[in-house]
C-alpha positions in Angstrom: 18.7 38.1 16.0 15.4 36.3 15.4 15.8 36.5 11.6 19.3 34.9 11.9 17.9 32.1 14.0 15.0 31.6 11.6 17.5 31.5 8.6 19.7 28.9 10.4 16.7 26.8 11.2 15.6 26.8 7.5 19.1 26.0 6.3 19.3 23.1 8.7 16.0 21.8 7.4 17.2 22.1 3.8 20.4 20.1 4.7 18.3 17.4 6.3 16.0 17.2 3.3 19.0 17.0 0.9 20.7 14.4 3.0 17.5 12.3 3.3 17.1 12.4 -0.5 20.7 11.2 -0.9 20.6 8.6 1.8 17.2 7.2 0.8 18.3 7.1 -2.9 21.4 5.2 -2.1 20.4 3.0 0.8 16.6 2.7 0.7 13.7 4.1 2.7 14.3 1.8 5.7 17.6 3.4 6.4 17.8 4.7 10.0 17.6 8.5 10.5 21.0 8.4 12.2 22.5 8.0 8.7 20.6 11.1 7.5 21.8 13.1 10.5 25.4 12.0 9.8 25.0 13.0 6.1 23.5 16.4 7.0 26.1 17.0 9.7 23.4 17.6 12.4 22.5 15.9 15.6 20.0 13.1 15.4 17.5 15.1 17.5 17.6 17.9 14.9 15.8 15.8 12.4 12.9 15.4 14.8 12.8 19.2 15.6 11.9 19.7 11.9 10.0 16.5 11.3 8.1 14.9 14.2 8.1 11.5 12.6 10.0 9.6 10.0 6.8 9.5 7.9 6.6 13.3 8.0 10.1 13.5 6.6 9.3 11.0 3.9 6.1 12.9 3.0 8.0 16.1 2.8 10.4 14.5 0.3 7.6 13.0 -1.7 5.5 16.1 -1.7 8.5 18.1 -2.9 9.2 15.6 -5.6 5.6 15.7 -6.7 5.7 19.5 -6.8 8.9 19.5 -8.9 7.6 17.0 -11.4 4.2 18.9 -11.6 5.9 22.2 -12.2 8.4 20.9 -14.7 5.8 19.0 -16.7 3.3 21.9 -16.7 6.0 24.3 -17.9 7.3 21.9 -20.5 4.0 20.6 -21.9 2.7 23.0 -24.4 2.7 20.6 -27.2 0.3 17.8 -28.2 3.3 15.9 -29.7 3.6 12.6 -27.9 7.3 12.2 -28.8 8.1 15.5 -27.2 6.1 14.6 -24.1 8.0 11.3 -23.8 11.3 13.1 -24.0 10.2 15.7 -21.4 9.1 12.9 -19.1 12.4 11.2 -19.3 14.3 14.6 -18.9 12.3 15.2 -15.6 13.1 11.7 -14.4 16.8 12.0 -15.2 17.0 15.0 -12.8 15.6 12.8 -10.0 16.7 9.4 -11.3 18.2 7.8 -8.2 15.4 8.9 -6.0 12.7 7.9 -8.5 14.3 4.5 -9.0 14.4 3.9 -5.3 10.8 5.1 -5.0 9.7 2.7 -7.8 11.5 -0.2 -6.2 10.2 0.3 -2.7 6.8 2.0 -3.2 4.8 -1.1 -2.1 6.6 -1.1 1.3 5.9 2.6 2.1 3.2 3.9 4.3 -0.2 4.3 2.7 0.1 8.1 2.4 3.4 7.7 0.6 1.9 5.2 -1.8 -0.9 7.6 -2.6 1.7 10.3 -3.3 3.5 7.9 -5.7 0.2 7.4 -7.4 -0.3 11.1 -7.6 3.0 11.5 -9.3 1.9 9.0 -12.0 -1.4 10.7 -12.3 0.3 14.0 -13.0 2.2 12.5 -15.8 -0.9 10.6 -17.1 -2.9 13.8 -17.5 -0.4 15.3 -19.9 0.1 11.9 -21.6 -3.7 11.6 -22.2 -4.0 15.1 -23.7 -1.2 14.4 -26.2 -2.5 10.9 -27.0 -6.0 12.1 -27.6 -4.7 14.6 -30.1 -2.4 12.2 -31.9 -5.1 9.5 -32.1 -7.6 12.1 -33.5 -5.3 13.0 -36.3 -4.4 9.4 -37.1 -0.8 9.4 -36.0 -1.2 6.9 -33.2 -3.2 3.6 -33.0 -6.4 3.8 -31.2 -5.3 1.7 -28.2 -7.0 2.2 -24.8 -5.2 5.0 -23.0 -4.4 3.1 -19.8 -2.7 0.4 -21.9 -0.5 3.0 -23.6 0.4 4.8 -20.4 1.1 1.6 -18.5 3.2 0.2 -21.3 5.3 3.4 -21.3 5.7 3.4 -17.5 6.5 -0.3 -17.6 9.2 0.3 -20.1 10.7 3.1 -18.1 10.4 1.3 -14.8 12.0 -1.9 -16.2 15.0 0.0 -17.4 15.3 1.9 -14.2 15.1 -1.2 -12.0 17.6 -3.0 -14.1 19.9 -0.1 -14.7 23.0 -2.0 -13.6 22.5 -4.4 -16.5 22.0 -1.7 -19.1 24.1 1.1 -17.9 26.4 0.1 -15.0 27.7 3.2 -13.2 25.8 5.5 -15.5 22.3 7.0 -16.0 20.2 4.4 -17.8 17.7 7.0 -18.8 20.3 9.2 -20.3 21.9 6.4 -22.2 18.6 4.9 -23.5 16.4 7.9 -23.8 16.3 8.0 -27.5 16.0 4.2 -27.9 13.1 4.0 -25.4 11.2 6.7 -27.2 12.0 5.2 -30.6 10.8 1.8 -29.5 7.6 3.0 -27.9 6.7 5.1 -30.9 7.3 2.2 -33.2 4.8 0.2 -31.2 2.0 2.8 -31.2 2.3 4.6 -34.5 -0.2 4.0 -37.2 
């Protein structure tokens, strides 16, 4: 009986997390937890059984997102080819596009711990980016531009398209639609 109760509790927590991702992606991080409870089909109090504060719920989502990105990038990044890395980065973001877009849009309004996690997400990507760039610069394929400028230019390009997705791909994934063009344009800027 205790195992059944434990399983039910875990399933409820998973429903709350999935609902929070959906609600926050669609409505923003200031959306009341009642909307999350409605989406998860649980009582409002159930949220606080699993997450004592709204911030703890948000941190659970961000930590899970960071973990997913880290695992996916580590498993995919076995190449020093910058073009492949850019494609992998976009592929990972496509899987989480709505949540990442909302996170990018509202990061400056989030609690400090959440902002730091957002920075950690970018740092995870930057480590792989740096490794590939160092290799490509050393063999003369890429211009010797300061790393932070290359990385920030790439992120700026991605974030611009994400935040203006309704202009570029109404009712569609902007990253899916423009993946090849974004990579092609960025590579044209940095190739020797």
